[in-house]
N, C-alpha and C positions, 0 to 999 in steps of 0.2 A: 504494500501499499504507498503510495507517494506521501513524503511528508511535505506541509500546506507550510509550517512553520521549524526553520531548524536553526537551533544554536549551536555552537561547540567552542568550548571555553572563550566563553566573550566576556569583556570586560570593559568597563567604561571609568574612564579616569577624566576628571573635569579640568581643564587646567588652571582654573581660577582657584586659588587656595588647593591647589594639588589632594582634592577629594574624592575618593574613588565610591563611585556608585553602585556598580556593579562587580563582582567578580568572580571567574572562572566559573559560568552560567554554562552547562549545558541540559539541553532539553529537545524534546520532538512531539509535535500535533500533527497526525494524519488527518487525510482529509474526512470530514463527518466529524472530527473528533467535538467534545465540550468539554470544559475546562474554566475552573476559576483560579485566577491567582491572586492569592492571601497574603497579609504579613501585616506588620506594624506598621502605624504612618512613618514614612521617612525610611523604610526598608528599602527600596530601590522598585516598586512595583511600577510606578510611572514613568520611570527611566526605560524598564524593559519594555513598557506599549511605545514609547516615541520609537525606539528602536527599530521597532516592526514597522514603521508609517517611515522611518528614516529622518526624523524630526529631531533624533540626538545619534551618532554614529562612534561606532564602537572601535576600542583605541585597543583591542587586544580579542584573540580570536577570528571567527566566521561565524557569517548567517544568512540564511536563506528564506525568503517568504515566496509562497506560489511559486517556487520553480525556479525563481531569480535569486541569484548571488548577489546582497546589496550593502555589503562589510564598505566596500569603497566606490557606492552609489552615486554617478554623477548629477551634479543638481539639476542638470535638463531633464533625467530620467525621473525624476522622485513623482511627478503628476502622474504621468503611468503606471509606477507602482502602487500611488495611493487610488486609481480609480480599479483597480483588484481588490480593493478592500472595501467592508463597510465600516466608520466608526462612530461609534455614539457616547457621547460625553452626558456627563451629569446636570450640566447648564442646558442640555437641548439644544441651544444654539439656533433656533428656528426665525425668521425672518419675521419680524413681530407685523407688517403690512401687508403680509403675503397671508393666503387664506391656506388650510391644510392643504389643497388639492394643489396651490400653485407654488408649495414651499416643497412638495415632493416632486413637483413637475419641472423646477430650477436644477434640482439635481438629472434630472435627465437633458435638461437642455446642457450642462457644464458636461455630462458624457458624449453630446454629440447625437442624440438618438433623435430618429427621423420621427416627424409630431404623432403620425398614428403609433408607431411603435411605444412611444412615451405615453398616451393615454393610456393604452393595455397594459403598459404596466404600472402607471400609477393606481389603474383601479384596481389591480391583482394584489400589489402591494399593500395597498391601505384596508382593502377586506381583508389580508391575512390576519391584518393586527386590530382589527375591528372597528376600524376608525373611516370606513366609508360614509355611512351615515353621517360623519361630521365634515365632510370634505369642503363645506362651504365658511366653517369658521375660521375665526383667526384666532392667533397662540394665546390673547389673554380673554379669550372664553371658553379654555381649555383648563382642565385640571391639570395637574402635574404628572398624573399616569399618562391620560391620553395625550399631554405633549410629548412624552417620551416614546410612546407609540409611535406617531408621529414620524419623531428622529428615527425611528428601526426602522420605520417604512423607508423613509428618505435615504438609509445608509443602503437599504436591499435593493434599490431600483436596477443597479448594474449588474444585479446576479453575481455579488462577490464570492470569491474563494474562501475570504477569509471577513470576519466579523469581527471587531473590538471592540467592547464595550466596558467603558471605565466607569468606574459606581453608576449604574444606571436604575439602581434604586436608593443611590443616597439620601434622595429629597422625600422618598414616600413612606407610604404608611405600609403595615406590615401586608394584607390583603392587596395592596396595589403592587405591591415588592413582588409577591407572588402571580399575579398577572403577568408581571414584565418576563418574569423567568421563565411562564409556561410559554410565551412566547418566541422567545428565545430557544427555550429546546425546540419547538414547532419548526424553525428556521436550520438549525442542526440536521432534524430528521430527513431536509431537504438533500443535506449532500454540503452543507458550508459548515466552514469549521471556525466554532464560538470562542473566543478566548474573554472570559469576563472578570475582571478588577473589581474588586468588590468586600467591603465590610459588614455585611450582609450574614452575620451567623444564621440566623431562621432560614435563609435560602439555602445556604451550603448544606446544614446540617440536616436540613431536610430532603434534599435531592440525591446526596449523596454520590456526586460523580465527581470525577478526577479535579485533586486538587495539587496546587502547586504552590508553594508557601517559601515566600522571600522572606530573609531575616538579615540583617544587616549587609545588604547586598548580596550573601550567598544563595545559593539553592539549599534550602534547611529540608524541605520534605517533597515527595511526588509521588503520592496515593491514586490508586485508579478508584477507589471510592471512600475519599476521604472526606473529615470534618472539618471544621473552622478552625479549631484549636485556639484559640484563644479568647480571654475574658471580653464581654463588649466594656 
């Protein structure tokens, strides 16, 4: 089975202050895998995610994403890399003056889709996350959970090989968080590799999926059916 994410002895040292953010990280995620990335605040989780979409560069080791070696990827090649993945952030990042439909359509425009294909793709993804009925609403008219569902739909319109979600339930109540996690699992079932960085202990412990734990910049645990492992 091909690996969508492959890191070999990866390290990241920031030149300012000579700070080591990650050290000797080796891990693999195959196509269709679902994994949680956990660890204390400041452990290096965000740095690891930024490595995958080339916002941070490795200073040691090598890594590839979706079959592309990106350790020393040229800046001009980064947009093409990011078009192979979907990225969901805690702050949603929706355009406030555009409707739900227009927010997702905008992502299709960025990807260069023809109009007919884009309309079909927007409808498909909004229906998948349960937001088609609210396609004419503006972000300010939506709950946090609804905004996150729209952000997920937007990240998926390009049918990416990899979905990266950074604290997707950080601002949500437990019931809404459970709904978001179920949506991510459904996406994974389609064959998309999903990596979720989270402090959501309830979801991690309930789902018992693969858990990758980062502590002080190193790989502390990698368990096939793991628990969160930290006090709330």
